[in-house]
C-alpha positions, 0 to 999 in steps of 0.5 A: 857245495857243502853247507857248513852245519850250523852249530847248535848253541849249547843249552843254557844252564839253569840258574839256581833261582829256577831250581825249587828249594824245599822249605825247612821243616821247622820254618813256615812254608811260603804259603803260610803267614808268619803270624799264623805259625807263631800263634800256636807256639805262643799258646803252647808256652804258658806264662811262668807262675810267680814264685811264692816268697820263701820264709827267711832263715836266721842264725844266732851265732855261738858268740852272741848273747841275746836277752829278750823275746824272739818272735817270727814266722821263719826258721831260727837256728840258735848257736848262741845264748838266748835269755827269753821266750822264743816263738817261731815257725821252726826252731833248731837249738844247735850243739852250742846253743842254749835257751832260758825261757819258753819255746813255741814252734811247729817243729823243734829240734834240740841239740843243745840246752833248753831250760823252760817249757817246750811247745811244738807239734813235732819235737825232737831231742837229739842225743846231745840235748839237755831239756829241763821243763815240760814238753807239750807236743803232738809227736815226740822223739827222744834219742838215746843219750838225751837228758830230759826232766819234766812232763810230757803232755800230748796234744790231740787235735790241738787241745791239751787233755792230760789224763788227770784232767779227764779222770777228774771230770769223770769222777762224781762230785762230792755230796753237799753238806746236809744232803741225803745220802742215797746208797744203791740197794743190794740186788743179791738178796730179794726184798722182804714182802710187806706185812711180814716180820722177819725174826733173826735168831742167832744160831747155837 
């Protein structure tokens, strides 16, 4: 009799767990430890440096009147009125601002009115400026239309050296009373030899 062929069992499908999955490029492979992979990333990112504190900026509004001296290390914008001396790092006198007193700053921008001495490394007088006083500066810029009455004294190397002081220092000191006055000999005529008498006769 015919033997019934045995049905071969269907091949079993492989489960997903048997198929190897390649590792992602930015993830550590199974052979590497997570601590070794995170160490280079931590070393590559430096710690952020602490930000330097910025100097403050202050504004004196146009409806304010301040009587007294002002000093500080920041920036000051004056739109009102100040009756006193001002010493700051940077000063801006606005169009409506006015200062009655001396001004000292590294940088001075004047758009308004200043009555007093101005001391600064960089001084700018804009077209609407009104300055009545001496300006002691290293760099000075005056726009067309600005009003300025006073003297300009330029500092070089942080020392004040006006031209008049230099000329006075180079001029010889006057002779004291009773001191002999020595006059330089004339080099155009040769000196007369000793022992000879020179007679000068008028010409006819």
